[in-house]
C-alpha positions as CSV (number, residue, x, y, z in Angstrom):
1,M,4.8,4.0,-7.1
2,T,2.8,4.3,-10.3
3,P,0.8,1.6,-12.0
4,S,2.9,-0.8,-14.0
5,D,6.0,-0.4,-11.7
6,Q,7.3,-3.8,-10.9
7,Y,9.9,-5.6,-8.9
8,H,11.4,-9.1,-9.5
9,F,14.0,-11.3,-8.0
10,E,15.2,-14.9,-8.5
11,Y,15.3,-17.6,-5.8
12,T,16.6,-21.1,-5.9
13,V,14.2,-23.7,-4.5
14,A,15.8,-25.5,-1.6
15,P,14.7,-28.7,0.2
16,H,13.2,-26.7,3.0
17,D,10.9,-25.0,0.5
18,T,9.0,-28.1,-0.5
19,A,5.5,-29.3,0.4
20,K,7.1,-32.4,1.9
21,A,9.3,-30.3,4.2
22,L,6.4,-28.3,5.5
23,S,4.5,-31.4,6.6
24,I,3.6,-31.4,10.3
25,S,2.9,-35.1,10.7
26,A,4.5,-38.3,9.6
27,D,1.0,-39.2,8.2
28,D,1.2,-36.2,5.7
29,D,2.0,-37.3,2.2
30,F,3.2,-34.3,0.2
31,P,5.6,-34.1,-2.8
32,D,9.2,-32.9,-2.8
33,V,8.3,-29.8,-5.0
34,F,8.1,-26.1,-4.3
35,A,5.2,-25.6,-1.8
36,T,2.3,-23.3,-2.6
37,S,2.9,-21.6,0.8
38,R,6.5,-20.8,-0.1
39,M,5.4,-19.6,-3.6
40,V,3.0,-17.2,-1.8
41,A,5.8,-16.1,0.5
42,V,8.2,-15.1,-2.4
43,L,5.4,-13.4,-4.3
44,E,4.6,-11.4,-1.1
45,L,8.2,-10.5,-0.7
46,A,8.4,-9.2,-4.3
47,A,5.4,-6.9,-3.6
48,A,6.8,-5.8,-0.2
49,R,10.2,-4.9,-1.8
50,L,8.4,-2.8,-4.4
51,M,6.6,-0.9,-1.7
52,Q,9.8,0.1,0.2
53,S,9.8,3.6,-1.3
54,E,6.3,4.2,0.1
55,L,7.3,3.6,3.7
56,Q,8.1,6.2,6.4
57,P,10.3,5.4,9.4
58,G,8.3,3.3,11.8
59,E,6.1,1.8,9.1
60,L,6.0,-1.5,7.3
61,S,3.8,-3.1,4.7
62,V,1.7,-6.2,5.5
63,G,-0.1,-8.6,3.3
64,V,-3.9,-8.3,3.5
65,N,-5.1,-10.6,0.7
66,V,-3.5,-13.2,-1.6
67,N,-5.4,-14.9,-4.4
68,V,-3.0,-17.1,-6.5
69,D,-3.2,-20.2,-8.7
70,H,-0.3,-22.6,-8.4
71,V,-0.3,-23.9,-12.0
72,A,2.8,-26.1,-12.3
73,A,5.2,-28.1,-10.0
74,T,8.7,-26.8,-9.6
75,P,11.5,-29.2,-8.4
76,I,14.3,-28.6,-5.8
77,G,17.2,-26.8,-7.3
78,A,15.2,-24.9,-9.9
79,T,15.5,-21.1,-10.0
80,V,12.2,-19.3,-9.8
81,K,11.5,-15.6,-10.7
82,A,9.0,-13.8,-8.5
83,I,7.4,-10.7,-10.1
84,A,5.1,-8.1,-8.5
85,R,3.5,-5.5,-10.7
86,F,1.7,-2.5,-9.0
87,I,-1.7,-2.1,-10.5
88,G,-3.1,0.7,-8.4
89,M,-4.9,1.6,-5.1
90,Q,-8.0,-0.1,-3.8
91,G,-8.9,2.4,-1.1
92,K,-5.9,2.4,1.2
93,L,-4.7,-0.9,-0.1
94,Y,-1.9,-1.3,-2.6
95,A,-2.9,-3.9,-5.3
96,F,-0.5,-6.1,-7.3
97,E,-0.5,-8.7,-10.0
98,V,2.0,-11.4,-9.1
99,E,3.6,-14.1,-11.1
100,L,6.1,-16.9,-10.5
101,H,8.1,-18.3,-13.4
102,D,10.5,-21.3,-13.4
103,G,12.7,-22.6,-16.2
104,A,9.7,-24.1,-18.0
105,G,7.5,-21.0,-17.9
106,L,4.6,-19.8,-15.7
107,A,4.3,-21.7,-12.4
108,G,1.9,-19.4,-10.5
109,K,-0.1,-16.2,-10.9
110,G,-2.6,-14.1,-9.1
111,T,-3.3,-10.9,-7.2
112,H,-2.1,-9.6,-3.8
113,T,-3.0,-6.6,-1.7
114,R,-0.9,-4.9,1.0
115,A,-1.4,-2.1,3.5
116,I,1.0,0.3,5.2
117,V,0.8,0.1,9.0
118,S,2.7,1.4,12.0
119,T,5.2,-1.3,13.2
120,E,4.5,-0.4,16.8
121,R,0.8,-0.6,16.5
122,L,1.0,-3.9,14.7
123,L,3.2,-5.5,17.4
124,Q,1.0,-4.1,20.2
125,G,-2.1,-5.6,18.5
126,A,-0.4,-8.9,18.1
127,A,0.7,-8.9,21.8
128,K,-2.9,-8.5,22.8
129,R,-3.9,-11.6,21.0
130,G,-1.6,-13.7,23.2
């Protein structure tokens, strides 16, 4: 990967992607729009897909940091476009600029870093945490 390489994909916002659907209590009062957490997930996925060529067998990439602004609400049924642009290395971390667009324009933007790790080591570490 070289700086300015990018990956993008489109995704249609479904009812299970909304802030309302992600509520964990009947007392929660969230809107029926694309949830920030789901926006982060699709932005991470775009970066992870861009990194596929960097991985060796037995490795995967994991998110280390996400810093995004959710600047506009997107309704159910809208198509969003997630874009990850590689901007360079920060030590051993892969750094990306990420953006989310819907039919009306920019809906989210920020930065994201990922690391390459051994799948086995990651799962062993997770198992130790219970």
